[in-house]
C-alpha positions in Angstrom: -41.5 74.4 127.0 -39.8 76.9 129.3 -40.6 80.5 129.0 -40.2 81.8 125.4 -39.8 85.5 125.2 -39.2 87.8 122.2 -35.6 88.3 123.3 -34.8 84.6 123.6 -36.9 83.1 120.8 -34.1 83.3 118.3 -31.6 82.0 120.8 -33.8 79.0 121.6 -34.2 78.3 117.9 -30.4 78.5 117.4 -30.1 75.8 120.1 -32.8 73.7 118.6 -35.1 74.2 121.6 -38.9 74.6 121.2 -40.3 78.0 120.4 -43.8 79.4 120.4 -43.5 80.7 116.8 -41.0 80.6 114.0 -38.5 83.3 114.5 -37.9 85.6 111.6 -35.3 88.3 110.8 -34.0 89.4 107.4 -30.4 90.0 106.3 -29.9 93.7 105.4 -33.2 94.4 107.2 -31.8 97.9 107.8 -30.9 99.6 104.6 -31.7 101.4 101.4 -35.2 100.0 100.9 -36.3 102.0 104.0 -37.0 105.7 103.6 -35.8 106.4 107.1 -32.4 105.0 106.2 -32.2 106.9 102.9 -32.9 110.1 104.7 -29.9 109.5 107.0 -27.7 108.6 104.0 -28.5 111.9 102.4 -26.6 113.5 105.4 -24.0 110.9 106.3 -21.7 108.5 104.4 -21.9 104.8 105.1 -18.7 104.8 107.2 -19.9 107.9 109.1 -23.1 106.0 110.0 -21.1 102.9 111.0 -18.5 104.7 113.1 -20.9 106.9 115.0 -22.5 104.6 117.7 -25.6 106.7 118.1 -26.3 106.7 114.4 -25.5 103.0 114.0 -27.9 102.2 116.8 -30.6 104.3 115.2 -30.3 102.5 111.9 -30.3 99.1 113.7 -33.6 100.0 115.4 -35.4 101.4 112.3 -36.7 98.0 111.1 -37.5 96.9 114.6 -39.9 99.9 114.9 -41.3 99.1 111.5 -41.8 95.3 111.6 -42.6 92.5 114.0 -39.1 91.0 113.7 -37.6 88.6 116.3 -34.1 90.0 116.2 -32.2 93.2 115.4 -28.8 92.9 113.7 -26.3 95.5 114.5 -25.8 98.0 111.7 -22.2 97.6 110.6 -20.2 96.4 107.6 -17.8 93.4 107.2 -14.9 95.6 106.0 -13.9 98.0 108.8 -12.0 95.2 110.6 -9.6 95.3 107.6 -8.7 98.9 108.6 -7.3 97.9 111.9 -4.8 95.7 110.0 -3.6 98.8 108.2 -5.6 98.6 105.0 -7.2 101.8 103.7 -11.0 101.5 103.0 -13.4 103.8 101.4 -16.8 103.5 99.7 -17.0 105.0 96.2 -20.3 106.0 94.7 -21.2 103.5 92.0 -18.2 101.2 92.9 -18.9 100.1 96.4 -16.0 99.4 98.8 -12.4 100.0 97.7 -9.2 98.9 99.4 -6.6 101.4 98.4 -3.6 99.4 99.4 -4.6 95.8 98.6 -2.5 92.8 99.5 -0.6 91.6 96.5 2.6 90.0 97.9 3.9 88.0 100.9 5.6 91.2 102.0 2.2 92.9 102.2 1.0 90.2 104.5 4.1 90.6 106.7 3.5 94.3 107.0 -0.1 94.0 108.4 -0.6 95.4 111.9 -1.6 93.2 114.9 -5.3 93.9 115.2 -6.5 95.8 118.3 -10.1 94.7 118.1 -11.7 96.4 121.1 -9.9 99.6 120.4 -10.1 99.7 116.7 -13.7 98.5 116.4 -15.0 100.1 119.6 -17.7 102.1 117.7 -19.6 98.9 116.8 -19.2 97.5 120.3 -20.7 100.8 121.7 -23.5 100.7 119.2 -24.3 97.2 120.4 -24.5 98.4 124.0 -26.8 101.3 123.0 -29.1 99.0 121.0 -29.3 96.5 123.8 -30.3 99.2 126.2 -33.0 100.5 123.8 -34.4 97.0 123.0 -34.9 96.4 126.7 -35.4 92.7 126.1 -38.1 93.1 123.5 -36.2 91.2 120.7 -32.9 89.5 120.3 -29.7 91.2 119.1 -27.4 89.7 116.5 -23.7 90.7 116.0 -21.7 89.6 113.0 -18.5 89.6 111.1 -17.2 88.7 107.7 -15.5 85.3 107.5 -11.8 85.0 106.9 -12.1 84.0 103.3 -14.4 86.8 102.3 -12.3 89.3 104.2 -9.1 88.0 102.5 -10.9 88.2 99.1 -11.7 91.9 99.6 -8.2 92.6 100.9 -6.5 91.0 97.9 -8.9 92.0 95.1 -9.2 95.5 96.4 -13.0 95.5 96.1 -15.7 93.5 94.5 -14.8 91.0 91.9 -16.5 88.7 89.3 -13.9 85.9 89.1 -11.6 86.4 92.1 -8.6 85.9 89.9 -6.2 87.9 92.1 -7.4 86.3 95.3 -7.3 82.7 94.1 -4.0 83.1 92.2 -2.5 84.4 95.5 -4.0 81.5 97.3 -2.5 79.0 94.8 0.9 80.6 94.2 1.6 82.0 97.7 0.3 79.3 100.0 2.6 80.2 103.0 1.5 83.9 102.8 -2.1 82.8 102.3 -2.2 80.6 105.4 -0.5 83.4 107.4 -3.1 85.9 106.3 -6.0 83.5 107.0 -4.6 82.7 110.4 -4.4 86.4 111.3 -8.0 87.0 110.0 -9.4 84.0 111.9 -8.0 85.2 115.2 -9.3 88.7 114.6 -12.7 87.6 113.5 -13.1 85.3 116.4 -12.0 87.9 118.9 -14.3 90.5 117.3 -17.3 88.2 117.5 -16.5 87.5 121.2 -16.3 91.2 121.9 -19.7 91.7 120.3 -21.2 89.0 122.6 -19.6 90.7 125.6 -21.1 94.0 124.5 -24.6 92.5 124.4 -25.1 90.5 121.2 -27.0 87.3 122.0 -26.4 85.6 118.7 -23.5 85.9 116.3 -23.4 85.4 112.5 -20.4 84.7 110.4 -20.9 85.9 106.8 -18.9 84.1 104.1 -20.5 85.9 101.3 -17.9 85.0 98.6 -16.9 81.5 99.7 -19.1 79.9 97.0 -16.4 80.7 94.4 -14.3 77.9 95.8 -14.4 74.3 94.9 -15.0 71.8 97.7 -11.4 70.8 97.6 -10.1 74.3 97.8 -12.5 75.2 100.6 -11.2 72.3 102.7 -7.6 73.1 101.9 -7.5 76.9 102.1 -10.5 78.0 104.1 -12.2 75.5 106.4 -9.6 75.5 109.2 -9.8 79.2 109.5 -13.6 79.5 109.6 -13.5 76.7 112.2 -11.0 78.6 114.3 -13.0 81.8 114.1 -16.2 80.0 115.0 -14.6 78.2 117.9 -13.4 81.5 119.3 -16.8 83.0 118.9 -18.6 80.1 120.6 -16.3 80.5 123.6 -18.4 83.6 124.4 -21.4 81.3 125.0 -23.5 82.9 122.2 -24.7 80.6 119.4 -23.2 81.2 116.0 -24.9 81.2 112.6 -22.6 80.2 109.8 -23.9 81.6 106.5 -22.4 81.4 103.0 -23.7 82.0 99.5 -23.3 79.5 96.7 -22.5 76.7 99.1 -25.1 74.2 98.0 -22.3 71.9 96.7 -20.4 71.8 100.0 -22.9 72.2 102.8 -21.3 69.2 104.6 -18.0 71.1 104.6 -19.6 74.3 105.8 -21.1 72.3 108.7 -17.7 70.7 109.4 -16.2 74.2 109.7 -18.7 74.8 112.5 -21.7 76.8 113.7 -24.8 76.1 115.8 -26.9 77.2 112.8 -26.1 76.7 109.1 -27.6 79.5 107.0 -28.4 78.6 103.4 -29.2 80.7 100.3 -32.1 80.1 97.9 -30.1 78.0 95.4 -31.0 74.8 97.4 -34.3 73.5 98.5 -34.4 73.9 102.3 -35.7 70.4 102.9 -32.7 69.0 100.9 -30.3 71.3 102.9 -31.9 70.0 106.1 -31.3 66.4 105.0 -27.7 67.1 104.3 -27.0 68.5 107.7 -26.7 66.7 111.0 -29.7 66.8 113.3 -27.7 68.7 116.0 -27.5 71.7 113.7 -30.2 74.3 113.3 -30.9 75.8 109.9 -31.7 79.3 108.6 -33.1 80.4 105.3 -33.9 80.8 102.6 -36.4 82.8 100.5 -35.1 84.3 97.3 -34.8 88.1 98.0 -36.3 88.8 94.6 -39.5 87.1 95.6 -40.2 90.3 97.7 -40.7 92.2 94.5 -43.6 89.9 93.4 -47.2 90.3 94.3 -48.3 89.3 97.9 -49.9 86.0 96.8 -46.6 84.9 95.3 -44.7 85.9 98.5 -47.1 84.0 100.7 -46.9 80.9 98.5 -43.1 80.9 98.4 -42.8 81.5 102.2 -45.4 78.8 102.9 -43.4 76.3 100.9 -40.4 76.9 103.1 -42.5 76.8 106.3 -44.2 73.6 105.3 -40.8 72.0 104.6 -39.7 72.9 108.1 -43.0 72.3 109.9 -42.7 70.3 113.2 -38.9 70.7 113.4 -37.1 72.5 116.1 -34.1 74.6 115.1 -35.5 76.7 112.2 -35.1 80.4 111.6 -36.9 82.0 108.7 -34.8 84.4 106.7 -34.0 85.4 103.1 -31.3 83.5 101.2 -29.3 86.8 101.1 -29.9 90.4 102.0 -33.0 92.6 101.2 -32.4 94.4 97.9 -32.7 98.1 97.3 -36.1 99.0 96.0 -37.9 96.2 97.8 -41.4 97.4 98.7 -41.5 98.0 102.4 -45.1 96.8 102.6 -44.0 93.5 101.2 -41.4 93.1 104.0 -44.0 93.8 106.6 -46.5 91.4 105.1 -43.8 88.6 104.9 -42.8 89.0 108.5 -46.5 88.9 109.7 -47.3 86.0 107.4 -44.4 83.9 108.8 -45.6 84.3 112.3 -49.3 83.8 111.5 -48.8 80.8 109.2 -46.3 79.0 111.4 -48.7 79.5 114.3 -51.7 77.8 112.6 
């Protein structure tokens, strides 16, 4: 095995190369469960934190100081890219993100601006540069973007949704406008991920948080080509890409077909089954239920050990949760999990 350093351990795992220990990072590892983050949120809104590079860099580094993680993930949000298209975004207390001028007609799609990624999202690119300098090679750095379908869903629904009626009806009834919108989003997402790699991100993750609401047929028809395009553009940077979606257990083969060096899976599928469904040339990331972190330590260790045992002896595995850390998660349980993954996998 060639030299495996903290900064390239996760890159090596993404490329299915040998590593000295199982790399671990956690989605939403920077956030409300940490007191340091809550203190900042008392002074700044979420968008103020994201759009001030120094503050975004500080939040990114908080969990790196607290835990023995193998990667930082830049503190950002999937929705600011919609602003550069001309959509108006705010975060409402108790409601979450709100798009004030959602897409509801083909004319709305026609009126979207051509995205100026480097200019319009320069705050995140600068935050990446600042974090990379601060890390000084100690751990890897992950950049990310929302996937075209998830971004389209927010843009059409105007916020979070339970059944995605507006989005899916638009998709079915306005296919020409839908494909135009998805093509625009795919190009923007791919360029944004490339720009993050240029700024210093060593690994890129595509989040398709809402794609599990689609049937396999609809995913192939209305989504797959655009995720594939975004991933191809991102991979042109040379950085490996993690393709993560929730609720995708019934169409993992299609998720793989869309692309990615690593397929991220949620907790709704046994990771050994997910591994068997995927090609050997793909790495896999996952997949502890985030709620397990509320249980007592013996339960956390047992659940994590089951995942690690299922992946034992295989290259190309990154330990993570099946989705993001939840608010209220005990910090000491996060620390214990990270240490346990490293210690158990090293036995």
